[in-house]
N, C-alpha and C positions, 0 to 999 in steps of 0.2 A: 401493239398497243401498250400504252402506259397505265399503269394502275393508278387511278386518282387518289387512292387511299394510301399509296406509299409515300413514305417520308422522305424528305432530301436527307442525304447525311448531314450529321451535326456539324457545325462549323468549329474548328480547332481554335481554342482560346491563344495559342501560340502562333505567331506568324511562322511561315515556313522559312526555312534558312536562306533563301534567295531573297526574300524580303528584309534582309537585314541590311541593305544598303539604302540610303534615304533617311526619311524621319520614321523613326519607330516609336509606337505609343505602348507602353508597358503599365499595367495595373498593379501597383504595389500597396498593400494594406488599404485598399479602398481610394487611393489616389492616383490620377494618372501623370504619368512622367513621359515627356516627348524627348527623344534623343536623336540628334542627326548624326548619322554613321555614314563616313565616306570610305572607300577603299584606298590602300595606299597607291601611290603613283606607279604606273606599269612598269618603269625600269628600275625600280628600287632594289639594290642587291639584297642577298639573302641575309647578309650580316645586319643590314640596317633593319630588315624585317623581325630579326631575332632580338634585336635591341628593342624594338617597339613592343615585341610580345612580353619581354621581361619588364619593361616599363608598365605594361597594362596589367601584369600580375602584381606588381607593386602597387599600382593604383587600387587593386582589390584588397590587398593587405591593409593598407592606409583607410580605406573605406570601413573594414571590419573593426580596426582600432577606433575609427570615429564613431560607429555604432555603438561599440562598446562604452565609450566616453558618454554618448548622448543618453544611453541606458542608464548609466550610473548616475548621471544628473537627473533622470526622471524617477528613479527607483530609490536611490539613496539620498540625494541632496535634495529631493522633492522640489526641483525647480519646475515651474509651470510648462507645461508642453507646448504652449505657444512660443516658448523662448527657447526651446531645444531644437537643435538643427538635424533633423533626419533626412531633410531634401538634399542637401549637398552630397553626403556619402552615398545615398540612393542613386542619384544622377551619375555620380562617378562610377559606381559599381555596375551600373547598367551598361554605360557606354564601355567599361574595360571589358566586361564580359562578351559583349557583341562585337568588339575589335578582335578579341582572342579567337572567336569562332570564325573570323574572316583570315587572321593572319596565319594560324596554323595550316590550313590547308594549302595557302599561298607559299609558305616556306618548302612544305613537302614537294609541292609542283614545280618549284625552281630547283630542286636537287638538295635542299636543306634537310635538317632531321629535327622535327618537333612533333610532340604528341600532347594530347589533352591530359590534364589531370582529372581526376574523378569529378570534382564540382563544376568543372568546365563543360562537362558532357550533359549536365542539366539544362532544362530550358531556363532563360534568363529570369523569369519572373519566379520560378521555383528557387533558382539559385539567391537571388538578392532577398527573397522573404526568409529564406533558411539562415542567411548571414545575419540579418536583423533579429530573428528570432533567437539564434545562437547568443547574439549580444545580450538581448534581454534576459536569458536563462542566467548568462554569466554574472549579469549585474545583481540579479536576484539571489543567486548562491553566495557572492560576495556579500550581500546584505544580511543574509542568514549567517555565514561564516562570522560576520563581525559581531553578530549579537551574541553568539555563543562562545565567543573568546574570552577568557578571563583577563580582567583588566590588570591584576596584580598577579605576579607569578606566585606559585605557592612556595613558601619558604621552607627551608631544610629542616628548620626545628619543628615545624608542623608535621613535617613527614617523619621524623623521628618519633615524636610524641604519638602519632596514629600508629606506627609499627608497634611500639612499646604498649599501647592500648590493645591492639589486636593480640599481640603475643599474651598479655595478662588474661584476656577473654578466652582464648584458645586453652591456655593453663588450667583456668577455672573450670572450663567445661570437661576437661580431662581428669582433674581432680574430683569433681563433684559428680561424677558419673558413678 
């Protein structure tokens, strides 16, 4: 007999890996993104699969750069959020991450040699949110660094004057003791 008070197991927020073919819904920063994922054709050679893997990794790098630029636009240039394009790099990053999750096992099953990089082992939601958060922190650090950079380099004559002044102060401290 089943216990009526027993709770059903909590549904996972991430789809299982077998659900990565078809239309996948991923919620990133409160917005739903729908990405259609199709597996590569059955007869595709390993070399073509490796090219596809490299291309998807390149798409992830481009998405990271686009996230960084969008974050700089938001945090440094103060462009209104409605005019900043986070959607395209988010959609591209989701698609590339899911394709990589399909391609690596296929390459290995067909006798090739491919392995996951550390970020590729993360769930797609975690990965893309991490990419976006990293870009935002990078933009904020760039803003802080820009604020504390001196606009004019310190001249040599000022350095010499400061050294002479320090030498005089040290000399006076020694003599007046």
